[in-house]
C-alpha positions as CSV (number, residue, x, y, z in Angstrom):
1,M,119.4,9.4,98.9
2,S,117.7,12.5,98.4
3,L,114.7,10.8,95.6
4,I,113.6,8.7,99.0
5,K,113.4,11.8,101.2
6,D,111.7,13.7,98.7
7,Q,109.2,10.8,98.5
8,I,108.7,10.7,102.2
9,N,108.1,14.0,102.4
10,Y,105.9,14.3,100.0
11,S,104.2,11.1,101.3
12,K,103.9,13.3,104.5
13,F,102.5,16.6,102.6
14,S,99.6,14.0,100.6
15,K,98.7,12.5,104.2
16,I,98.3,15.7,106.0
17,F,96.9,17.4,103.0
18,A,94.9,14.5,102.8
19,L,93.6,14.5,106.5
20,A,92.4,18.1,106.3
21,Y,89.9,17.9,103.6
22,I,88.8,15.3,104.8
23,V,88.0,17.1,108.3
24,L,86.6,19.8,106.2
25,V,84.2,17.1,104.0
26,L,83.0,15.8,107.5
27,L,83.0,19.6,109.4
28,L,80.4,20.2,106.2
29,I,78.5,17.7,106.8
30,G,78.1,18.2,110.5
31,L,76.7,21.8,109.4
32,M,74.2,19.4,107.3
33,V,73.3,17.5,110.4
34,L,72.8,20.7,112.0
35,S,69.9,21.9,109.7
36,F,67.9,19.1,110.5
37,P,67.5,20.7,114.3
38,L,67.7,25.1,112.4
39,G,64.8,23.6,110.1
40,L,62.4,22.7,113.5
41,Y,63.6,25.6,115.1
42,I,63.1,28.0,112.1
43,V,59.1,27.0,111.4
44,F,57.7,25.9,115.3
45,N,60.0,28.9,117.6
46,T,60.6,31.6,115.3
47,D,58.6,34.7,114.5
48,L,58.6,33.8,110.2
49,G,57.0,30.5,111.7
50,R,54.8,32.0,114.1
51,N,51.6,32.9,111.9
52,A,52.0,29.5,109.1
53,N,49.1,27.9,108.5
54,I,48.9,24.4,110.5
55,I,48.5,22.1,107.1
56,V,52.0,24.1,105.6
57,K,53.5,22.7,109.4
58,E,52.7,19.8,109.2
59,L,54.0,19.3,105.8
60,F,56.9,20.6,106.6
61,I,57.1,17.5,109.4
62,V,56.7,14.8,107.3
63,L,59.5,16.0,104.7
64,W,61.6,16.5,107.8
65,F,61.2,12.8,108.7
66,I,61.8,12.0,104.7
67,Y,65.1,13.2,104.2
68,L,66.5,12.6,108.2
69,F,65.8,8.8,106.7
70,L,67.5,9.3,103.6
71,F,70.5,11.0,105.1
72,I,70.4,7.8,107.7
73,K,70.4,5.5,104.2
74,A,73.4,7.6,102.7
75,I,75.2,7.8,106.1
76,R,75.3,3.8,105.7
77,G,77.0,3.9,101.9
78,P,76.5,2.4,99.5
79,L,79.8,0.3,100.0
80,L,81.4,2.4,103.0
81,P,79.7,3.7,106.3
82,L,80.1,7.9,106.7
83,N,82.3,6.7,109.5
84,R,84.9,4.7,108.4
85,V,85.8,7.0,105.3
86,P,88.7,8.5,107.0
87,R,90.9,5.7,107.5
88,S,90.6,4.2,104.4
89,S,91.0,7.7,102.7
90,L,94.2,7.6,104.5
91,N,94.9,4.2,103.6
92,Y,94.0,3.4,100.2
93,G,93.6,7.5,99.1
94,L,91.0,10.2,98.8
95,K,88.8,8.1,96.0
96,S,87.3,6.1,99.2
97,I,85.3,9.7,99.3
98,F,83.0,8.0,96.4
99,N,82.2,5.0,98.8
100,N,79.9,6.9,100.8
101,T,77.1,8.6,99.5
102,L,77.1,11.6,102.4
103,S,80.7,11.7,101.4
104,T,80.3,12.5,97.6
105,L,77.4,14.6,97.9
106,A,80.3,16.8,100.2
107,V,82.4,16.9,97.8
108,T,80.2,17.2,94.6
109,F,77.9,20.3,96.7
110,S,80.7,22.2,97.1
111,A,82.0,22.0,93.9
112,L,78.9,22.6,92.3
113,L,78.1,25.2,94.1
114,L,81.1,27.3,93.3
115,I,80.8,26.0,89.4
116,T,77.3,27.5,89.1
117,A,78.4,30.9,90.9
118,L,81.7,31.6,88.6
119,I,79.1,30.7,85.5
120,T,76.3,33.0,86.7
121,I,78.8,35.6,87.6
122,L,80.0,35.4,83.4
123,Q,77.3,35.0,82.3
124,E,75.8,38.3,84.2
125,S,78.6,40.1,83.3
126,A,78.1,39.1,79.2
127,G,73.9,40.8,79.4
128,I,72.9,37.4,80.0
129,G,70.2,37.3,83.2
130,T,69.9,34.7,85.4
131,G,66.7,36.2,87.2
132,S,65.3,35.0,90.4
133,L,62.3,33.2,92.2
134,P,59.3,36.0,93.1
135,E,59.6,36.8,97.4
136,I,56.9,35.1,98.7
137,D,56.2,34.4,102.7
138,P,59.8,32.8,104.1
139,I,58.0,30.3,105.8
140,L,55.9,29.2,102.3
141,M,59.5,29.8,100.8
142,F,61.1,27.3,102.9
143,V,58.7,24.4,102.5
144,S,58.0,24.9,98.6
145,D,62.1,24.8,98.3
146,S,62.1,21.5,100.8
147,I,59.3,19.8,98.2
148,A,61.3,20.5,95.2
149,P,64.2,18.0,95.5
150,I,61.6,15.2,96.0
151,E,59.4,15.9,93.4
152,E,61.5,17.0,91.1
153,E,64.4,14.1,91.3
154,I,60.9,11.7,90.8
155,I,60.1,13.9,87.6
156,F,63.7,14.2,86.1
157,R,66.1,11.2,87.1
158,V,63.8,8.7,88.4
159,A,60.6,8.6,85.4
160,I,63.4,9.0,82.4
161,I,66.5,7.6,84.0
162,G,65.5,4.9,86.2
163,T,62.6,3.9,83.8
164,V,65.0,3.8,81.1
165,A,67.2,1.0,83.0
166,I,64.1,-0.7,83.4
167,L,63.8,-0.9,79.7
168,L,67.3,-1.9,79.1
169,L,66.9,-4.9,81.9
170,F,63.7,-5.6,79.8
171,I,65.6,-6.3,76.8
172,R,68.4,-7.8,78.5
173,R,65.6,-10.8,79.8
174,A,66.9,-10.2,83.1
175,H,65.3,-10.7,86.6
176,F,64.8,-7.8,88.9
177,N,62.3,-6.0,90.9
178,P,61.2,-2.5,89.0
179,L,61.6,-0.4,92.1
180,K,64.5,-1.8,93.7
181,V,66.0,-0.6,90.3
182,L,64.5,3.1,90.2
183,W,65.5,3.1,93.9
184,H,69.8,2.9,92.2
185,P,70.2,2.1,88.6
186,A,74.2,1.5,88.7
187,K,73.6,-1.3,90.9
188,Y,71.8,-3.3,88.6
189,I,72.9,-2.0,84.8
190,S,76.6,-2.8,85.8
191,E,75.8,-7.0,86.8
192,L,74.7,-6.4,82.6
193,G,78.0,-5.7,81.7
194,K,77.0,-4.3,78.6
195,K,78.7,-0.9,77.9
196,A,76.3,-0.4,75.5
197,D,73.6,0.1,78.3
198,V,75.7,1.8,80.1
199,K,76.4,4.5,77.3
200,V,72.2,5.0,76.9
201,I,71.7,5.9,80.4
202,Y,74.6,8.0,80.0
203,F,73.1,10.1,76.8
204,F,69.3,9.9,79.2
205,I,71.1,11.8,82.1
206,L,71.9,15.1,79.1
207,I,68.6,14.2,78.5
208,S,67.0,14.8,82.1
209,G,70.0,17.7,82.7
210,A,68.7,19.5,79.9
211,L,65.1,19.2,80.2
212,F,66.0,20.1,83.8
213,G,67.1,23.3,82.8
214,Y,64.5,24.1,80.6
215,A,61.9,23.2,83.4
216,H,63.0,25.8,85.3
217,I,62.4,28.7,82.8
218,A,59.2,27.4,81.2
219,F,57.9,26.8,84.7
220,G,60.1,28.5,87.4
221,A,58.3,32.6,87.6
222,G,61.1,34.9,87.7
223,W,64.2,32.6,86.3
224,E,65.8,33.8,83.0
225,I,67.8,32.5,80.9
226,G,70.6,32.2,82.2
227,K,69.6,29.9,84.5
228,V,68.7,27.2,81.7
229,T,73.0,27.1,81.6
230,T,73.7,25.9,85.3
231,S,70.2,24.2,86.4
232,S,71.1,21.9,83.7
233,L,75.0,21.4,84.8
234,A,73.4,20.6,88.4
235,G,70.9,18.6,86.4
236,I,73.2,16.6,84.4
237,I,75.5,16.2,88.2
238,L,72.6,14.6,89.9
239,G,71.4,12.4,87.2
240,L,75.1,10.8,87.1
241,I,74.6,10.9,91.6
242,Y,70.7,9.3,91.0
243,F,72.6,6.4,88.5
244,F,75.4,5.7,91.1
245,Y,74.1,6.7,94.5
246,G,70.7,5.7,93.8
247,F,67.2,7.8,94.9
248,P,68.6,8.9,98.2
249,G,71.9,10.4,96.7
250,A,70.0,12.2,94.2
251,V,67.3,13.9,96.4
252,L,70.1,15.0,99.3
253,L,72.0,16.7,96.6
254,H,69.2,18.8,95.6
255,W,68.3,19.0,99.3
256,S,71.9,20.5,99.2
257,F,70.9,23.3,97.3
258,N,66.9,24.0,99.3
259,Y,67.0,23.4,102.4
260,F,70.3,23.6,104.0
261,L,71.0,26.5,102.5
262,D,67.9,27.7,103.1
263,S,67.6,27.0,106.4
264,L,71.1,28.9,107.3
265,Y,69.8,31.9,105.3
266,Y,66.5,32.2,107.4
267,F,68.2,30.9,110.5
268,E,70.1,34.5,110.4
269,I,67.5,36.3,109.7
270,A,64.9,34.9,112.3
271,V,68.0,35.3,114.9
272,R,69.7,38.4,113.4
273,E,73.1,38.3,114.7
274,S,73.9,34.7,114.3
275,S,77.2,34.0,112.3
276,L,77.1,30.6,111.5
277,S,75.8,31.2,107.3
278,Y,78.9,33.7,107.1
279,F,81.0,30.5,109.0
280,T,79.0,28.0,106.2
281,D,80.3,30.4,103.3
282,I,83.7,30.1,104.6
283,V,83.5,26.0,105.1
284,I,81.8,25.4,101.6
285,I,84.1,27.8,99.6
286,I,87.2,26.0,100.7
287,V,86.2,22.5,100.9
288,G,84.7,23.7,97.4
289,L,88.1,24.9,96.3
290,S,89.8,21.8,97.8
291,S,87.2,19.9,96.2
292,I,87.4,21.2,92.1
293,L,91.4,20.7,92.3
294,F,90.5,17.2,93.4
295,L,88.4,15.8,91.1
296,L,90.2,17.4,89.0
297,I,93.6,15.6,89.6
298,Y,91.0,12.2,90.2
299,A,90.0,12.7,86.9
300,I,93.3,12.9,84.8
301,Q,94.2,9.7,86.9
302,K,91.2,7.9,85.7
303,I,91.6,9.0,82.1
304,K,95.4,8.0,82.2
305,T,94.1,4.4,83.8
306,H,91.4,4.2,80.7
307,K,94.4,4.8,78.4
308,L,96.6,2.1,79.9
309,G,93.5,-0.4,79.9
310,G,92.3,-0.6,83.2
311,E,88.8,-1.6,84.0
312,T,86.7,1.0,85.2
313,K,83.9,-0.6,87.5
314,I,79.9,0.7,86.7
315,Y,79.2,0.4,90.0
316,R,81.6,1.6,92.7
């Protein structure tokens, strides 16, 4: 009788934890949504953007609309729209979070940010410097950081992983649209059902991550050798997100580290009395710590399922 009672209590605790976690994830996504009007405000309605070149402002608007389009695409899928994730997570488990691009990104971004911050602290305590980008005009830096997610995801993910996916499909004589494969590789590779093809993709995800890390010290002024570690890790995660969730997923995860964090930082500088950045930091830390725990448990369950002979789907 007590065993049954314990099981009920445990089930209730799991539901409460799941509900609290989902609310926090949605809160983080809400802050990401807020960053869109914040970006416009910073560039067009503050002293920071008052003297900015009109071409820079026009470029920002173009980038802003591209990210808004990708954000809307991410809300809708790939398997569940964001509004259906909470109920699905409560009914079928938190793994349902991975059925939507934005909820997956909130989990991944917060966990990856904390992990890379920890790696940076450990490296610097051992005398391995990370460095930083040189200070330039705030709006130029904001726009430059906003360009990077699109530019770098095309170079390091689409051009490498996407091209390899097309070559694999071509070798297998599959019928495919190259542009659609570049947009979302896993959707087409999974149809082949070849584990060898997936291993090839994973190998090139590692390659693209390593190149991404090296590029930061080879072409990024101000970065030091310690940046290679964190950038390579981020590059590998971005590669996995690109493969499973497509171009919008990879770009928006990169966008989270650049535009999203920058919009909060520059808004605080412009307004001076805002506590929004501090509040966001708290949310990211709580969601990040919870996400690391959740991802560890999820990974252990996946390994157990694999050992027991369960099927592992390539495209969720």
